[in-house]
N, C-alpha and C positions, 0 to 999 in steps of 0.2 A: 770353374770359379761363375762362372754365370750360369751354367748349368746347374750347377749344383743350389744358387740363391735359387732360381727358379721351380725346383725339383721342393725345396721346403715352402717357399712360398705355396705350390699348390698341394705341401702337404698342409698348409694350415688353412686352407682354404676351407674344409669343413667344418675346422672349428669355429669360426669365422659366419659361416651360414650358420651354424648350428643357436648362436650367441645371437646374429640378429633377427633369429626366430621365435628364441625365446624371446628378445624384448617386445617385438610382433602382437605376439600372445599374449603378451602381461598388458600391453597396451588396448587390445582390442578385448583385452578380459573385462578390464576397468569401464574400456565404452561399454561393451554389453551390461554391465552392472547397469549403468548410469540409465543404459535405456529402456530394460525392466522396470525401472522403477520409474521412470516416466511413463512407460507403459501404464503400466500400475495403478500410477496413482494420481496420473492425471489425463492421459491420453482414453482410458477403460471409461473412468467414471463423465468424459463430454460425450463418449460415442450413446453410454446407456443415458445419459441424463436427454439426449435427441432423441430415443429411440422412445425415452418416459413419457415425454411431453405427447405424446399421441396414442398413449395407450391408455387404460384403468386398471389398477393394477392396486391390492392388496400385501402381494408379497408374497403370497400362501396359494392362492390358486394361478392357474395360468394367466395369462395378461390379456385383455383384450383390447381391439384395435377400434379409436376410437376419432378417429382423423383429425378434424379442427376444433373436437368438442371440446378441448381443454383450453384452449387459447379464446374460444367465444365466451366460455365461465369465467376466466380471469380477467377479460378485456371488458364483463358485463359487470361486474364487482363496482361495489361501488367505492372499496379503498383503492382499488388498481390505479385511478388518476390521482388521487391525494400520494398514493407512494410514490411514482415517478418525479411528481414535485417537491418531494421533501427529499428524494435523492437529493435531482437534480440543483436543487437548493443548498441542503447539507456540501456536497462536492462544489458548490461555489464558493458556501462561506471556508471550509477545510483548504481550499486555496490561497484566500486574503489572509488567512492566521496559519493553518497548519502549513504551508508552504513557502511565506516569507520571514515567520518568525525562527525557521532552525535556519535560515539567510542570514540574518541580521543578526541571531547569535553568537552563530559559526563568525562571519566579522568583527565581529565584537572581539570575541575572545582568541583570535589571530593579532588582534593589535594589543591585546596585552600583554606584558613585559613579567609578570610576576603573579604566583597559587594558578598556572595556564592548567597545568594539570588536577589539582584540588577542582577546579569549576568544570572542568571535563566530566571528570565523576559526576560533580553533582547536577551538571547536566541530563548524564547517560540514565542513574539511579531511577527514573521513573521507566524506564523500559526495562529494568529487573526484577519491574513487579508485578506480579501473574494480572493479564488484563482484568479479570475476574473480581480480582482484589481493588485496583486502582479503578476500576468502576462504581466498584462497593464504598470505595472510599469515598468518592466526591458526593456518593449518596449522601451521605452524611452532611459536606460540606452544602449539598440544597436543600436542607432540612429544613423546612420552613418557621421551625420553631428552634430549636436550637444549634442549628446550623453554621458554619464556621463564619460562609460569608453572609448573610445577616447579621452574623453578632458584629461582624466589620460596618457594613451601613448602618446598624445602631452606634458605632462607637463615631462614626461621620455626621450622625444625627439624619440619616438617608431615612426614607419609608423603604421597607423590608419588602421582599419578591419573590412571589409566588415561584422557582427557578422552575423547576418542573412541571408545575402544575398547570401553568398557563401557554394557552399557544403562541402568543408573544416571541416565549422566554425560551422554550423548551427547548425547540430546535438550535438555538445558538448555546445553550446550554452543554447541550452533547459535542457539539463541536469545539468547546473548551475541552471538554473529558478527552475528545479525541485527541486534540492540538498537544497536550499536556502530556500523554502515551507515548507517543510518539517522537517529542520533542528534541530525545536523545541521537536515535537514531540520525535522521536528519542533518543535524549538526553537527556528528563528529563526519558524516560523508561527506557535505561540505568541506569542515575543514581543513580534512584531507587533501580536496582539490586545490583550496587556498594555497593550502603548503609546497604545492607543487609548482605555483608562478614562480618564477623566477623573480629573485628579489632585485635585477637588475631592472625589471618593469619601474618597479617602485619608485626606488633610486630617481630613473629616468621624472617620475610623474614631479617627484616632490621637488627638484631641479628647476624643474618647469613652474613649480609655483602652485602645484595641486592639493586642494585640500586632502580630508577625507571622502568627500563625498565624490569629490571630480576622480582620486583613485579608485573606487569604486563602478564609479561609472564607465571610465574611461579603460582602466586594467580590468579590475575583480571580473565583471560580467562577460566582458568577451573572451576572456579566457578561461571560466565554467561553461561558456556557452552550452557545452555537448551533456556537461551534470547536468546542467538547469534542465533540460529538456527530458534528459532522463529519469528526473524525479520527479519533473511534471507529470509525466505517462504512469510512474509510480502512484503516485497522488491521488489521479482521477481511477485507477483500476482500484486502487484499496480503500477510496472512498464512496463510491458508488455499489460497495460490498458491505457499505456498515450495516454494523449487525449485533455486533453485543451493547453499544449501551445503549439502544431504544428496547433490547432485551433484558436486560437488567436496570435500568433506569425509569423508564417512562411505558414499557409494553406498549408503543404506540400509540399512548394517549397523547398528552388531552384530545379526542377529537378525533383522530388521527394524525395529528400535529406533528407526530415522528415514526408516522408507522414508513419504511423503507421498502423497496423493492424485495431487500433480503430477508427483510422480518416478515414480511407477506408472503413468502417463497416457504418460510417454515412454519406460518401459522397453515398454511394449503396444508404442506407434507406431514407434519407432526401436532398439528391440533382439528386439523376436519381431516385429517383422513386423506386428503385425497393429492397421494402423490404424483399425478398426470397434471395436473395445476400449478402444483410446485415446480416439477420437468419444465413447465410450459414456461413460467415466471423467467426461471433460470435460461433459459434457451434464448429467451428477448437481450436477458441483461447478458450473457455473453457476447452478442451478435453487436450490442451497442457496446463493448468495450471490444469487440473486434474492429470495429469502426475507428474507434480513439486510435488503436495500435497502428492502422494503416496509416492515419492520416499522422501517426509520431513517427511512423517510420519513412513517409515522404518527407517530411518535414526537415530530417534529422542528414535523410541523404542531399538533398537542395545546399543545407549546407555545407557537405562536407566536400560537395562539388565547387 
């Protein structure tokens, strides 16, 4: 009996090997597909941009190697410094509003007892709009004549504002648009993290007499620290690449008050025909974002140990 059982197990071995091989081939097939997509849509453009930043080309004739000339050209541009300053200012303002507001909205939704599904839909609704449609909608809101925001100010007996035509309000106007467009995604991510916190922690805090703010400070924030770090990095990376808002709303004006690095890169490539200059700006921006990514990895590693 023992011998027959051993022979049966040996007879089943080739089938088990084939099944294991098929499972592995399927897994490797999916992995290869993902690697090909990353290579074609992410890695190749980065390598191509690196090479392009040292070339002069019109994509018709052969490229000409120019060394660091593209970098000198963009650095000497009068819009170079304002572009970086505006990008940094936009990122900072977006962290104040676009990073904090979704977290607060998620806490409020998590505390509600009724109409949660409806309110989640309302909060996420702006994300479902195409970005160009959302931006053009705000262009009407900001209209200095019949715009919605100035009508509200008029009802409150306050003076109208030149939202997009003033150097003092143009950049913050773009931040408001960006915050509204991306509010839903951040809120739902935070809400999912909040709902994964054990309810026993909140119950213990309530028994100790902790109010809402103390529960948030002592329970919510420590329990969501990792997702807060991840969202911080994503927020920085996304806002430093801001393009569609200045492109559709202000064209970089007034007086370069809203020109950003990504918008200046677009101008070099598609308005000036200087693809090498655009590549040089893109390479600078990529290096800056890599530095932020390295800082995030170091901080997250320290928090996990």
